[in-house]
C-alpha positions as a Python dict, from the first residue, in 0.01 Angstrom:
ca = {
    (1, 'X'): (0, 0, 0),
    (2, 'X'): (276, -63, -253),
    (3, 'X'): (348, -422, -354),
    (4, 'X'): (663, -573, -506),
    (5, 'X'): (595, -944, -529),
    (6, 'X'): (525, -1048, -170),
    (7, 'X'): (689, -734, -33),
    (8, 'X'): (436, -481, 96),
    (9, 'X'): (542, -122, 164),
    (10, 'X'): (303, 119, 331),
    (11, 'X'): (278, 495, 301),
    (12, 'X'): (544, 668, 93),
    (13, 'X'): (837, 426, 118),
    (14, 'X'): (1195, 539, 170),
    (15, 'X'): (1470, 309, 44),
    (16, 'X'): (1831, 290, 156),
    (17, 'X'): (2062, 284, -145),
    (18, 'X'): (2316, 7, -199),
    (19, 'X'): (2644, 190, -130),
    (20, 'X'): (2982, 19, -155),
    (21, 'X'): (3165, 10, 179),
    (22, 'X'): (2870, 180, 348),
    (23, 'X'): (2548, -25, 331),
    (24, 'X'): (2669, -312, 549),
    (25, 'X'): (2459, -472, 827),
    (26, 'X'): (2574, -229, 1102),
    (27, 'X'): (2483, 76, 893),
    (28, 'X'): (2158, -83, 776),
    (29, 'X'): (2058, -153, 1137),
    (30, 'X'): (2096, 216, 1220),
    (31, 'X'): (1898, 328, 914),
    (32, 'X'): (1625, 75, 983),
    (33, 'X'): (1591, 208, 1337),
    (34, 'X'): (1543, 558, 1199),
    (35, 'X'): (1275, 473, 945),
    (36, 'X'): (1416, 317, 627),
    (37, 'X'): (1141, 101, 477),
    (38, 'X'): (1341, -111, 232),
    (39, 'X'): (1715, -155, 223),
    (40, 'X'): (1966, -303, -17),
    (41, 'X'): (2306, -453, 50),
    (42, 'X'): (2628, -323, -95),
    (43, 'X'): (2661, -442, -453),
    (44, 'X'): (2815, -787, -479),
    (45, 'X'): (3030, -913, -763),
    (46, 'X'): (2869, -1204, -948),
    (47, 'X'): (3217, -1333, -1029),
    (48, 'X'): (3307, -1320, -660),
    (49, 'X'): (2997, -1519, -569),
    (50, 'X'): (3052, -1801, -815),
    (51, 'X'): (3418, -1822, -706),
    (52, 'X'): (3314, -1832, -341),
    (53, 'X'): (3526, -1525, -263),
    (54, 'X'): (3514, -1453, 109),
    (55, 'X'): (3445, -1080, 68),
    (56, 'X'): (3151, -1142, -166),
    (57, 'X'): (3005, -1422, 45),
    (58, 'X'): (3026, -1206, 358),
    (59, 'X'): (2809, -944, 190),
    (60, 'X'): (2527, -1197, 158),
    (61, 'X'): (2469, -1186, 533),
    (62, 'X'): (2129, -1042, 618),
    (63, 'X'): (1923, -1054, 936),
    (64, 'X'): (1553, -1092, 1012),
    (65, 'X'): (1534, -749, 1175),
    (66, 'X'): (1639, -591, 844),
    (67, 'X'): (1347, -719, 640),
    (68, 'X'): (1235, -628, 385),
    (69, 'X'): (1580, -627, 227),
    (70, 'X'): (1725, -681, -118),
    (71, 'X'): (2064, -818, -220),
    (72, 'X'): (2220, -641, -517),
    (73, 'X'): (2455, -804, -769),
    (74, 'X'): (2651, -679, -1068),
    (75, 'X'): (2834, -837, -1358),
    (76, 'X'): (2867, -842, -1736),
    (77, 'X'): (2830, -1213, -1820),
    (78, 'X'): (2471, -1335, -1839),
    (79, 'X'): (2539, -1695, -1733),
    (80, 'X'): (2755, -1583, -1443),
    (81, 'X'): (2484, -1342, -1328),
    (82, 'X'): (2225, -1618, -1352),
    (83, 'X'): (2438, -1852, -1140),
    (84, 'X'): (2504, -1573, -889),
    (85, 'X'): (2131, -1507, -867),
    (86, 'X'): (2075, -1866, -760),
    (87, 'X'): (2337, -1823, -487),
    (88, 'X'): (2169, -1501, -373),
    (89, 'X'): (1831, -1670, -351),
    (90, 'X'): (1971, -1925, -106),
    (91, 'X'): (2049, -1636, 130),
    (92, 'X'): (1671, -1573, 136),
    (93, 'X'): (1649, -1198, 79),
    (94, 'X'): (1314, -1034, 17),
    (95, 'X'): (1427, -914, -325),
    (96, 'X'): (1713, -949, -569),
    (97, 'X'): (1835, -627, -727),
    (98, 'X'): (2041, -595, -1044),
    (99, 'X'): (2293, -313, -1060),
    (100, 'X'): (2263, -141, -1396),
    (101, 'X'): (2378, 192, -1260),
    (102, 'X'): (2729, 183, -1114),
    (103, 'X'): (2933, 450, -1299),
    (104, 'X'): (3274, 353, -1161),
    (105, 'X'): (3524, 294, -1442),
    (106, 'X'): (3637, -50, -1323),
    (107, 'X'): (3275, -170, -1342),
    (108, 'X'): (3107, 27, -1620),
    (109, 'X'): (3390, 6, -1872),
    (110, 'X'): (3376, -373, -1851),
    (111, 'X'): (3011, -371, -1951),
    (112, 'X'): (2863, -414, -1604),
    (113, 'X'): (2675, -157, -1398),
    (114, 'X'): (2587, 146, -1611),
    (115, 'X'): (2805, 5, -1888),
    (116, 'X'): (2529, -232, -1993),
    (117, 'X'): (2314, 68, -2091),
    (118, 'X'): (2518, 74, -2412),
    (119, 'X'): (2366, -264, -2504),
    (120, 'X'): (1995, -266, -2423),
    (121, 'X'): (1921, -608, -2580),
    (122, 'X'): (2188, -763, -2356),
    (123, 'X'): (2056, -572, -2056),
    (124, 'X'): (1708, -709, -2122),
    (125, 'X'): (1832, -1063, -2185),
    (126, 'X'): (2031, -1063, -1861),
    (127, 'X'): (1732, -943, -1659),
    (128, 'X'): (1510, -1204, -1826),
    (129, 'X'): (1746, -1488, -1732),
    (130, 'X'): (1769, -1372, -1372),
    (131, 'X'): (1390, -1340, -1342),
    (132, 'X'): (1355, -1696, -1473),
    (133, 'X'): (1623, -1823, -1237),
    (134, 'X'): (1475, -1707, -906),
    (135, 'X'): (1137, -1718, -737),
    (136, 'X'): (1184, -1394, -541),
    (137, 'X'): (1102, -1054, -694),
    (138, 'X'): (1371, -898, -911),
    (139, 'X'): (1426, -521, -910),
    (140, 'X'): (1675, -298, -1091),
    (141, 'X'): (1867, 18, -1008),
    (142, 'X'): (1984, 210, -1311),
    (143, 'X'): (2086, 549, -1446),
    (144, 'X'): (1940, 766, -1720),
    (145, 'X'): (2190, 639, -1975),
    (146, 'X'): (2559, 633, -2063),
    (147, 'X'): (2563, 1003, -2153),
    (148, 'X'): (2313, 1272, -2244),
    (149, 'X'): (2321, 1171, -2610),
    (150, 'X'): (2212, 815, -2529),
    (151, 'X'): (1935, 859, -2272),
    (152, 'X'): (1671, 594, -2341),
    (153, 'X'): (1542, 545, -1989),
    (154, 'X'): (1179, 489, -2087),
    (155, 'X'): (1283, 212, -2324),
    (156, 'X'): (1507, 66, -2053),
    (157, 'X'): (1218, 46, -1806),
    (158, 'X'): (978, -89, -2068),
    (159, 'X'): (1223, -365, -2158),
    (160, 'X'): (1277, -454, -1793),
    (161, 'X'): (906, -454, -1720),
    (162, 'X'): (842, -678, -2022),
    (163, 'X'): (1069, -953, -1884),
    (164, 'X'): (925, -948, -1533),
    (165, 'X'): (1130, -698, -1334),
    (166, 'X'): (893, -579, -1062),
    (167, 'X'): (1031, -235, -970),
    (168, 'X'): (1296, 5, -1097),
    (169, 'X'): (1493, 273, -917),
    (170, 'X'): (1626, 547, -1143),
    (171, 'X'): (1919, 767, -1049),
    (172, 'X'): (1876, 1096, -1230),
    (173, 'X'): (2227, 1116, -1376),
    (174, 'X'): (2408, 955, -1664),
    (175, 'X'): (2713, 734, -1626),
    (176, 'X'): (2936, 1012, -1758),
    (177, 'X'): (2813, 1253, -1493),
    (178, 'X'): (2928, 1022, -1216),
    (179, 'X'): (2806, 1217, -909),
    (180, 'X'): (2863, 1564, -1053),
    (181, 'X'): (2607, 1822, -1151),
    (182, 'X'): (2241, 1796, -1063),
    (183, 'X'): (2026, 1486, -1094),
    (184, 'X'): (1760, 1543, -1360),
    (185, 'X'): (1434, 1412, -1221),
    (186, 'X'): (1231, 1520, -1523),
    (187, 'X'): (1324, 1192, -1693),
    (188, 'X'): (1219, 997, -1383),
    (189, 'X'): (886, 1177, -1375),
    (190, 'X'): (831, 1111, -1744),
    (191, 'X'): (885, 738, -1695),
    (192, 'X'): (645, 729, -1401),
    (193, 'X'): (381, 923, -1596),
    (194, 'X'): (403, 710, -1908),
    (195, 'X'): (85, 498, -1941),
    (196, 'X'): (285, 193, -2049),
    (197, 'X'): (458, 167, -1711),
    (198, 'X'): (272, -17, -1435),
    (199, 'X'): (555, -127, -1203),
    (200, 'X'): (671, 91, -911),
    (201, 'X'): (924, 361, -999),
    (202, 'X'): (1155, 495, -730),
    (203, 'X'): (1357, 812, -770),
    (204, 'X'): (1715, 862, -657),
    (205, 'X'): (1962, 1148, -664),
    (206, 'X'): (2025, 1466, -462),
    (207, 'X'): (1758, 1406, -197),
    (208, 'X'): (1916, 1566, 107),
    (209, 'X'): (1628, 1723, 298),
    (210, 'X'): (1267, 1651, 396),
    (211, 'X'): (1140, 1949, 197),
    (212, 'X'): (1311, 1835, -121),
    (213, 'X'): (1191, 1478, -75),
    (214, 'X'): (826, 1579, -46),
    (215, 'X'): (855, 1840, -322),
    (216, 'X'): (1002, 1583, -561),
    (217, 'X'): (739, 1327, -466),
    (218, 'X'): (464, 1574, -544),
    (219, 'X'): (623, 1705, -864),
    (220, 'X'): (739, 1380, -1022),
    (221, 'X'): (486, 1133, -882),
    (222, 'X'): (734, 861, -790),
    (223, 'X'): (622, 568, -578),
    (224, 'X'): (905, 619, -329),
    (225, 'X'): (1250, 766, -290),
    (226, 'X'): (1588, 599, -252),
    (227, 'X'): (1837, 784, -35),
    (228, 'X'): (2210, 730, -54),
    (229, 'X'): (2481, 979, 36),
    (230, 'X'): (2253, 1199, 249),
    (231, 'X'): (2207, 911, 493),
    (232, 'X'): (2580, 862, 557),
    (233, 'X'): (2634, 988, 909),
    (234, 'X'): (2279, 1119, 912),
    (235, 'X'): (2030, 830, 938),
    (236, 'X'): (1785, 1077, 1092),
    (237, 'X'): (1695, 1187, 739),
    (238, 'X'): (1451, 896, 713),
    (239, 'X'): (1250, 995, 1020),
    (240, 'X'): (1269, 1363, 925),
    (241, 'X'): (1123, 1297, 579),
    (242, 'X'): (848, 1076, 723),
    (243, 'X'): (755, 1339, 983),
    (244, 'X'): (749, 1621, 729),
    (245, 'X'): (547, 1413, 484),
    (246, 'X'): (290, 1332, 753),
    (247, 'X'): (266, 1670, 926),
    (248, 'X'): (422, 1939, 708),
    (249, 'X'): (648, 2030, 998),
    (250, 'X'): (1024, 1993, 1024),
    (251, 'X'): (1179, 1805, 1311),
    (252, 'X'): (1471, 1968, 1494),
    (253, 'X'): (1812, 1822, 1405),
    (254, 'X'): (1955, 1552, 1630),
    (255, 'X'): (2122, 1673, 1946),
    (256, 'X'): (2481, 1592, 2027),
    (257, 'X'): (2353, 1334, 2274),
    (258, 'X'): (2154, 1161, 1997),
    (259, 'X'): (2455, 1161, 1767),
    (260, 'X'): (2678, 1009, 2034),
    (261, 'X'): (2419, 746, 2124),
    (262, 'X'): (2384, 649, 1756),
    (263, 'X'): (2761, 630, 1710),
    (264, 'X'): (2782, 394, 2009),
    (265, 'X'): (2507, 172, 1866),
    (266, 'X'): (2670, 170, 1524),
    (267, 'X'): (3003, 71, 1677),
    (268, 'X'): (2836, -206, 1877),
    (269, 'X'): (2676, -345, 1561),
    (270, 'X'): (3006, -321, 1371),
    (271, 'X'): (3196, -514, 1639),
    (272, 'X'): (2924, -778, 1660),
    (273, 'X'): (2944, -828, 1283),
    (274, 'X'): (3317, -811, 1214),
    (275, 'X'): (3487, -848, 1552),
    (276, 'X'): (3645, -577, 1763),
    (277, 'X'): (3954, -500, 1558),
    (278, 'X'): (3785, -484, 1216),
    (279, 'X'): (3471, -326, 1356),
    (280, 'X'): (3672, -40, 1506),
    (281, 'X'): (3872, 11, 1188),
    (282, 'X'): (3566, 16, 964),
    (283, 'X'): (3383, 252, 1197),
    (284, 'X'): (3650, 518, 1148),
    (285, 'X'): (3508, 622, 813),
    (286, 'X'): (3182, 725, 982),
    (287, 'X'): (3288, 961, 1262),
    (288, 'X'): (3340, 1272, 1052),
    (289, 'X'): (2997, 1226, 895),
    (290, 'X'): (2816, 1171, 1223),
    (291, 'X'): (2959, 1491, 1367),
    (292, 'X'): (2952, 1702, 1051),
    (293, 'X'): (2855, 2060, 1136),
    (294, 'X'): (2910, 2017, 1509),
    (295, 'X'): (3154, 2284, 1624),
    (296, 'X'): (3423, 2259, 1887),
    (297, 'X'): (3494, 1886, 1860),
    (298, 'X'): (3769, 1873, 1597),
    (299, 'X'): (4022, 1715, 1833),
    (300, 'X'): (3772, 1453, 1944),
    (301, 'X'): (3711, 1351, 1584),
    (302, 'X'): (4083, 1319, 1527),
    (303, 'X'): (4122, 1106, 1839),
    (304, 'X'): (3828, 882, 1747),
    (305, 'X'): (3984, 782, 1416),
    (306, 'X'): (4308, 678, 1584),
    (307, 'X'): (4160, 500, 1888),
    (308, 'X'): (4218, 125, 1882),
    (309, 'X'): (3993, -8, 2158),
    (310, 'X'): (3632, 25, 2267),
    (311, 'X'): (3710, 174, 2608),
    (312, 'X'): (3910, 460, 2460),
    (313, 'X'): (3635, 532, 2207),
    (314, 'X'): (3369, 520, 2477),
    (315, 'X'): (3569, 751, 2702),
    (316, 'X'): (3618, 1000, 2418),
    (317, 'X'): (3247, 1003, 2339),
    (318, 'X'): (3154, 1045, 2706),
    (319, 'X'): (3404, 1327, 2748),
    (320, 'X'): (3270, 1497, 2437),
    (321, 'X'): (2922, 1484, 2588),
    (322, 'X'): (3034, 1617, 2923),
    (323, 'X'): (3203, 1920, 2767),
    (324, 'X'): (2917, 2013, 2540),
    (325, 'X'): (2553, 2089, 2598),
    (326, 'X'): (2291, 1879, 2415),
    (327, 'X'): (2214, 2163, 2179),
    (328, 'X'): (2420, 2163, 1861),
}
């Protein structure tokens, strides 16, 4: 049993990554149903929170069925981050996560996200103030460093641990890599193996199959794995990893019927959260991913992303099912 404050995670926990414009409540509900053990919200601007910006406040919405769940914030001003942390705590998440890993230029080049890895004393001071501010556990998601010449990930984790951060997720790329090249898990494994580290270490980056997940667990000794892009349109990856970890056997991929059923549930959650018009619009980004690799449905995908009402979408999905067998 793995413990982060009052949060208990059994087995080998799988975490859903905080992904902008993806990890909203409808998507989280689907991933939870398929086996995600701990989830994080999209990252939320600390400046947006203290200014009561509607978009930022909306992202604070979490639901009992999602627990355990963490809310993630980012920013470059320590006092603003501390104030935002107090706002987050009032939303009553299980955990508060600090984003020290976002590589996007608009964030990192302002000194937030992965940008703070250029100033480790400030990074540590910010984490310390947030830990003091809230009573819930504080975790961090970070990258290896700004670039390959400035990788100091062991020192980063030591500094965070020293001020009370209770778990760290490490993405195995630098800021400069963005999402290119391969994630280097050797640094993650070295942090986990270092005798000075006693908090949970989660690995992140390039996990896209059950075999890779279990191989990396065994090779690098991490306490759990965070999954991001591989879960988009494929929430089944959580159950597939769990099954392979437990049995050594691979589950068959989801049938077309399972994909269609999941799309319908996702759409239902999206409409319940944002209303019909916005829910339908925001769902459009998911169709191609849900049906990736399924042949013979190109026209249906095109029609789904232009449909403007639930009946039309439902009819398209039903027709797709009628014209195809369950086997993909």
